C-alpha positions as CSV (number, residue, x, y, z in Angstrom):
1,M,-45.6,140.4,-56.9
2,G,-48.9,138.5,-56.5
3,L,-51.7,138.4,-54.0
4,P,-50.7,137.1,-50.6
5,F,-53.1,134.1,-50.4
6,T,-53.3,131.8,-47.3
7,S,-55.4,128.6,-47.3
8,R,-56.7,126.0,-45.0
9,V,-58.9,122.9,-45.3
10,A,-62.3,122.7,-43.7
11,A,-62.9,119.2,-42.3
12,S,-66.6,118.6,-43.0
13,P,-67.4,118.8,-45.8
14,R,-63.8,118.7,-46.9
15,R,-63.2,122.0,-48.8
16,R,-60.3,124.3,-49.5
17,I,-60.7,127.8,-48.1
18,Y,-58.5,130.7,-49.3
19,S,-58.1,134.1,-47.7
20,V,-56.6,137.1,-49.3
21,P,-56.4,140.8,-48.2
22,I,-57.6,143.3,-50.8
23,I,-57.9,147.1,-51.1
24,V,-61.2,148.4,-52.4
25,P,-60.4,150.5,-55.5
26,V,-61.1,154.3,-55.3
27,Y,-62.0,154.1,-51.6
28,D,-58.8,152.5,-50.3
29,E,-60.7,150.4,-47.8
30,P,-58.7,147.3,-46.6
31,R,-60.9,144.2,-46.7
32,K,-60.3,140.4,-46.4
33,V,-61.9,138.1,-48.9
34,E,-62.5,134.5,-48.0
35,I,-63.2,131.9,-50.8
36,T,-64.6,128.5,-50.2
37,L,-64.3,126.4,-53.3
38,P,-67.0,123.9,-54.1
39,Q,-66.2,120.2,-54.0
40,S,-66.9,120.0,-57.7
41,A,-65.1,122.2,-60.3
42,R,-68.0,122.1,-62.8
43,P,-69.1,125.3,-64.4
44,G,-72.3,126.6,-62.8
45,V,-71.2,125.5,-59.3
46,R,-70.9,128.6,-57.2
47,P,-68.0,129.2,-54.8
48,L,-68.8,130.9,-51.6
49,V,-67.0,134.3,-51.6
50,V,-67.4,136.4,-48.5
51,I,-65.8,139.7,-47.5
52,D,-65.5,141.3,-44.1
53,G,-66.7,144.8,-43.3
54,P,-70.0,146.4,-43.8
55,E,-72.3,144.6,-46.3
56,C,-74.8,145.6,-48.9
57,R,-77.5,143.1,-48.3
58,R,-79.1,143.9,-51.6
59,H,-76.2,142.0,-53.3
60,R,-75.6,139.0,-51.0
61,F,-76.9,135.5,-51.1
62,Q,-78.7,134.1,-48.0
63,D,-75.5,132.3,-47.0
64,G,-73.6,135.7,-46.9
65,G,-71.8,135.1,-50.1
66,L,-71.3,137.9,-52.6
67,C,-73.9,138.0,-55.4
68,M,-71.4,138.8,-58.1
69,W,-73.3,137.4,-61.1
70,W,-76.6,135.8,-62.0
71,W,-76.6,132.1,-62.5
72,R,-78.0,132.5,-66.1
73,D,-75.2,135.0,-67.1
74,S,-72.9,133.8,-69.9
75,D,-69.5,132.3,-69.1
76,D,-68.0,135.7,-70.1
77,S,-69.9,137.5,-67.4
78,R,-69.4,135.1,-64.5
79,W,-66.5,133.1,-63.0
80,I,-66.0,129.5,-64.1
81,P,-63.3,127.2,-62.7
82,D,-61.1,127.5,-65.8
83,D,-60.7,131.2,-65.1
84,G,-58.6,130.5,-62.0
85,L,-58.5,131.8,-58.5
86,Y,-57.0,135.2,-59.4
87,S,-59.9,135.9,-61.7
88,L,-62.4,135.1,-58.9
89,V,-60.6,137.5,-56.5
90,C,-60.9,140.2,-59.3
91,H,-64.7,139.6,-59.3
92,A,-64.7,140.1,-55.5
93,I,-62.7,143.3,-55.7
94,D,-65.1,144.7,-58.3
95,H,-68.0,143.7,-56.1
96,A,-66.4,145.4,-53.1
97,Y,-66.0,148.6,-55.1
98,C,-69.7,148.4,-56.0
99,E,-70.7,147.9,-52.4
100,A,-68.5,150.8,-51.2
101,R,-70.1,153.1,-53.8
102,C,-73.6,151.9,-52.8
103,R,-72.8,152.6,-49.1
104,R,-72.0,156.2,-50.1
105,G,-75.4,156.7,-51.6
106,Y,-74.7,156.2,-55.2
107,P,-76.6,153.7,-57.4
108,W,-75.2,150.3,-58.1
109,P,-72.8,150.9,-60.9
110,K,-73.4,147.6,-62.8
111,V,-76.3,145.8,-64.3
112,E,-78.2,144.0,-61.6
113,A,-79.7,140.5,-62.0
114,P,-83.3,140.5,-63.1
115,R,-84.7,139.5,-59.7
116,R,-86.3,141.3,-56.8
117,H,-83.8,143.1,-54.7
118,P,-84.6,144.5,-51.2
119,E,-85.8,148.1,-51.4
120,S,-83.0,149.3,-49.1
121,C,-80.0,148.1,-47.2
122,P,-79.3,149.4,-43.7
123,A,-75.6,149.7,-44.6
124,C,-76.3,151.9,-47.7
125,R,-77.3,155.5,-47.6
126,P,-79.8,157.1,-50.0
127,L,-78.3,159.6,-52.4
128,R,-79.0,163.2,-51.3
């Protein structure tokens, strides 16, 4: 049994968009991931990966996409086209878990990119 992907094609610019429902590990939250693949399958070209539900603005790009890795991370740490679509969904599931944990007031459980992050996110609670 695999993930129940659906897809459509955006007209302009022409791109394939995949949707897949996920369950956030540990917290059992149902979410929908939407992946817009870039026109080029070159390493370093970032797909747009968005997820519904509350968002942790500390770990989103300005276009709303999940900030799942830093562009300077090694190929082992980030998704590259040769990894395939399933691997990209796994990155999104991992990110969804991190965001759910952050919303509950716990620190981000992974190493963050060495850049300035907003001090707080309205969706995330401080740890008490």
